[in-house]
C-alpha positions in Angstrom: -4.5 -13.1 5.2 -5.7 -9.6 5.9 -3.9 -6.6 4.5 -3.5 -5.0 8.0 -1.9 -8.3 9.3 0.5 -8.4 6.3 1.3 -4.7 6.8 2.2 -5.2 10.4 4.3 -8.3 9.7 6.2 -6.5 6.9 6.9 -3.6 9.3 8.0 -6.1 12.0 10.4 -7.8 9.6 11.9 -4.4 8.7 12.3 -3.3 12.3 13.7 -6.7 13.3 16.3 -6.6 10.5 17.5 -3.1 11.6 17.5 -4.0 15.3 19.8 -6.9 14.5 22.3 -4.8 12.4 21.7 -1.2 13.5 19.8 -1.1 16.9 17.5 1.8 17.5 17.5 2.9 13.8 13.8 2.5 13.3 10.8 2.5 15.6 7.8 0.5 14.3 5.6 3.6 14.9 7.7 5.6 12.4 7.2 3.2 9.5 3.9 3.9 7.7 2.4 2.8 4.4 3.4 6.1 2.8 7.0 5.9 4.1 9.5 5.9 1.2 11.4 2.6 0.8 14.6 4.5 0.1 14.2 6.6 3.3 13.8 3.4 5.4 16.3 1.3 3.6 19.0 3.8 2.8 21.3 1.7 0.8 20.9 -1.1 -1.8 22.4 -3.7 0.5 19.8 -3.0 3.2 17.0 -3.1 0.6 18.1 -6.4 -0.8 18.6 -7.9 2.7 15.2 -6.7 4.0 13.5 -8.0 0.9 15.2 -11.4 1.4 14.0 -11.5 5.0 10.5 -10.7 3.9 10.6 -13.4 1.2 11.8 -15.9 3.8 9.2 -14.9 6.3 6.3 -15.1 3.9 7.7 -18.0 1.7 7.5 -15.9 -1.5 9.9 -14.8 -4.2 10.0 -11.2 -5.5 11.7 -10.3 -8.8 14.4 -7.7 -9.2 12.1 -5.7 -11.4 9.4 -5.6 -8.7 12.0 -4.6 -6.1 13.2 -1.8 -8.2 9.6 -0.5 -8.7 8.9 -0.2 -5.0 8.5 3.4 -3.9 6.7 3.2 -0.6 6.2 0.6 2.2 2.6 0.4 1.0 3.8 -0.7 -2.4 5.8 -3.5 -0.6 2.8 -4.5 1.5 0.6 -4.6 -1.7 3.2 -6.8 -3.4 3.5 -9.2 -0.5 -0.3 -9.4 -0.3 -0.4 -10.3 -4.0 1.8 -13.3 -3.4 0.4 -14.4 -0.1 -3.3 -14.3 -1.2 
């Protein structure tokens, strides 16, 4: 799967999650590779929940250590790409 496709799908999962629980919080155009994970997912519950949605969407499993090491959305995309490809 191409990196650009993975990136768009990761962003879509993030936006869909927040639309379900906090409508209007994030616009897909605002979320970029260099966006900080902690700016997008402002609390640990959001972070864990979004990661779980991403794991479910892609059929992968991400370790706690990997989750804690994520700084940017680009890091998350790269991690997903590693598991998908």
